[in-house]
C-alpha positions as CSV (number, residue, x, y, z in Angstrom):
1,M,14.7,-18.0,-20.8
2,L,12.2,-20.6,-22.4
3,I,9.8,-18.9,-20.2
4,A,10.1,-15.6,-22.0
5,A,10.0,-17.1,-24.9
6,V,6.4,-18.7,-24.4
7,I,5.2,-15.3,-23.2
8,L,6.4,-13.6,-25.9
9,K,4.8,-16.1,-28.4
10,L,1.4,-15.9,-26.0
11,G,1.5,-12.1,-26.7
12,L,1.6,-12.4,-30.0
13,I,-1.1,-14.8,-30.8
14,A,-3.5,-12.3,-28.3
15,A,-2.1,-9.8,-30.8
16,R,-3.6,-11.0,-33.8
17,N,-6.9,-11.7,-31.9
18,P,-7.8,-9.1,-29.7
19,E,-11.3,-10.0,-29.2
20,S,-10.2,-13.6,-27.9
21,G,-10.1,-14.7,-24.3
22,L,-5.9,-15.3,-24.6
23,H,-6.0,-11.4,-25.2
24,K,-8.2,-10.4,-21.8
25,A,-6.0,-12.4,-20.1
26,Y,-2.7,-11.8,-21.2
27,S,-3.8,-7.9,-20.7
28,I,-4.4,-8.4,-17.1
29,I,-1.3,-10.3,-16.7
30,L,0.6,-7.4,-17.8
31,A,-1.3,-4.9,-15.6
32,I,-0.8,-7.3,-12.8
33,I,3.0,-7.6,-13.7
34,R,3.4,-3.7,-14.5
35,Y,3.4,-1.9,-11.7
36,P,5.1,-3.8,-9.3
37,L,8.1,-4.4,-11.4
38,W,8.7,-0.9,-11.8
39,I,7.9,-0.4,-7.9
40,F,10.4,-2.6,-6.8
41,T,13.1,-1.4,-9.4
42,A,12.7,2.3,-7.9
43,F,12.4,1.3,-4.6
44,I,16.1,-1.1,-5.0
45,G,17.7,2.5,-6.5
46,G,16.3,4.9,-3.5
47,A,17.5,2.0,-1.1
48,L,20.7,1.6,-2.9
49,I,21.3,5.3,-2.9
50,M,20.3,5.3,1.0
51,M,22.8,2.7,1.7
52,F,26.4,4.0,0.1
53,L,25.3,7.4,1.4
54,S,25.9,6.0,4.8
55,F,29.0,4.6,3.8
56,P,31.0,7.0,5.2
57,D,34.9,5.6,3.9
58,A,33.6,3.8,0.7
59,G,35.1,6.3,-1.5
60,E,34.8,5.7,-4.9
61,F,33.0,2.5,-4.3
62,A,30.5,4.2,-3.1
63,V,30.2,6.4,-6.1
64,G,29.3,3.8,-8.0
65,G,26.7,2.5,-5.7
66,I,25.3,5.9,-5.7
67,L,25.2,6.1,-9.6
68,L,23.8,2.4,-10.1
69,G,21.0,3.2,-7.5
70,S,20.3,6.5,-9.0
71,F,19.9,5.0,-12.4
72,L,17.3,2.2,-10.9
73,L,15.1,5.0,-9.4
74,F,15.0,6.8,-12.5
75,V,14.2,3.7,-14.6
76,G,11.9,2.9,-11.7
77,V,10.2,5.9,-11.9
78,M,9.6,6.5,-15.7
79,G,8.9,2.9,-15.8
80,I,5.5,4.2,-13.2
81,I,5.0,6.9,-15.4
82,H,5.1,5.3,-18.5
83,A,2.6,2.3,-17.2
84,I,0.1,4.6,-16.4
85,K,-0.1,6.8,-19.3
86,S,-0.6,2.9,-20.8
87,H,-3.2,2.1,-18.3
88,K,-5.0,5.2,-19.4
89,R,-4.3,5.0,-22.8
90,E,-6.0,1.1,-22.4
91,K,-8.7,2.7,-21.2
92,N,-9.6,5.3,-23.7
93,E,-9.6,3.0,-26.4
């Protein structure tokens, strides 16, 4: 929690002064974090779906796992799409 607060505070400082080196460093860090996080989320969602589809006698437990996997897959794919659009927008500015 403390790490998230520090990162948020640094992001706010960087946003106030776009010409600073902190702004450039912060945007590079976000670019590094941005794609692997969403790819990992989509991968976990797909893995959950495949895992619960392979359980023949799981019943309602499998339905919950498939729904959770579908949600994570959807969030991951939408995050990747948003990250790509955001990156293209940053390039155009």
